[in-house]
C-alpha positions in Angstrom: 8.0 -28.5 -3.7 4.2 -28.8 -3.5 2.0 -25.7 -3.8 0.9 -25.7 -0.2 4.4 -25.8 1.1 5.4 -23.0 -1.3 2.5 -20.8 0.0 3.4 -21.6 3.6 7.1 -20.7 2.9 6.0 -17.4 1.2 3.6 -16.5 4.1 6.3 -17.3 6.7 8.8 -15.2 4.9 6.4 -12.3 4.8 5.7 -12.7 8.5 9.5 -12.5 9.1 9.6 -9.3 7.2 6.7 -7.9 9.3 8.6 -8.9 12.5 11.7 -7.0 11.2 9.5 -4.0 10.4 8.1 -4.1 13.9 11.6 -4.3 15.4 12.7 -1.3 13.4 9.5 0.8 13.8 8.0 -0.4 17.1 4.6 -1.3 15.5 3.0 -3.4 12.8 1.0 -0.7 11.1 2.8 -0.7 7.8 1.7 2.0 5.3 -0.1 0.4 2.3 2.5 1.5 -0.2 5.5 0.5 1.9 8.0 -1.9 0.3 11.1 -3.4 1.9 14.6 -3.2 0.7 14.0 -6.1 -1.7 10.9 -4.5 -3.2 8.5 -6.8 -1.4 5.1 -5.1 -0.9 4.9 -5.5 2.8 2.2 -2.8 3.2 -0.1 -4.7 0.8 0.6 -8.0 2.5 -0.3 -6.5 5.9 -3.4 -4.9 4.5 -4.5 -8.4 3.2 -3.8 -10.0 6.6 -5.7 -7.3 8.4 -8.7 -7.8 6.1 -8.5 -11.6 6.5 -8.2 -11.2 10.3 -11.4 -9.2 10.4 -13.2 -11.9 8.4 -11.6 -14.6 10.7 -12.9 -12.7 13.8 -16.5 -12.8 12.5 -16.4 -16.3 10.9 -13.2 -18.2 10.7 -14.4 -20.2 7.7 -14.8 -17.0 5.7 -11.1 -16.2 5.9 -8.0 -17.6 4.3 -6.3 -17.3 7.7 -5.9 -20.4 9.9 -5.8 -20.5 13.7 -2.1 -21.2 13.3 -1.5 -18.0 11.3 -3.6 -15.9 13.6 -1.5 -17.2 16.5 1.7 -16.3 14.5 0.4 -12.8 13.9 -0.4 -12.5 17.6 3.1 -13.6 18.5 4.8 -10.8 16.5 2.4 -8.3 18.0 0.5 -7.5 14.8 -3.0 -8.0 16.0 -2.5 -5.9 19.1 -0.8 -3.2 17.0 -3.7 -3.2 14.4 -6.3 -2.9 17.2 -4.6 0.2 18.5 -4.3 1.9 15.1 
């Protein structure tokens, strides 16, 4: 498997974990130290995505997020949740 595909799969997996967190807790404002049942650092991942989204909003080329990933975060309600936090 190529590196790009592996990164995409890892990111998509983390997004699925965020969606599960939202379904369980009603929001996407994951505490920084929070880890899921498998020990995945979802709180750290969310912190990174929030930071990258702020960069993306100012200048998309300065962020590691793509328009596709921003749309995926919007679909799970993350960006709206972060804006209200």
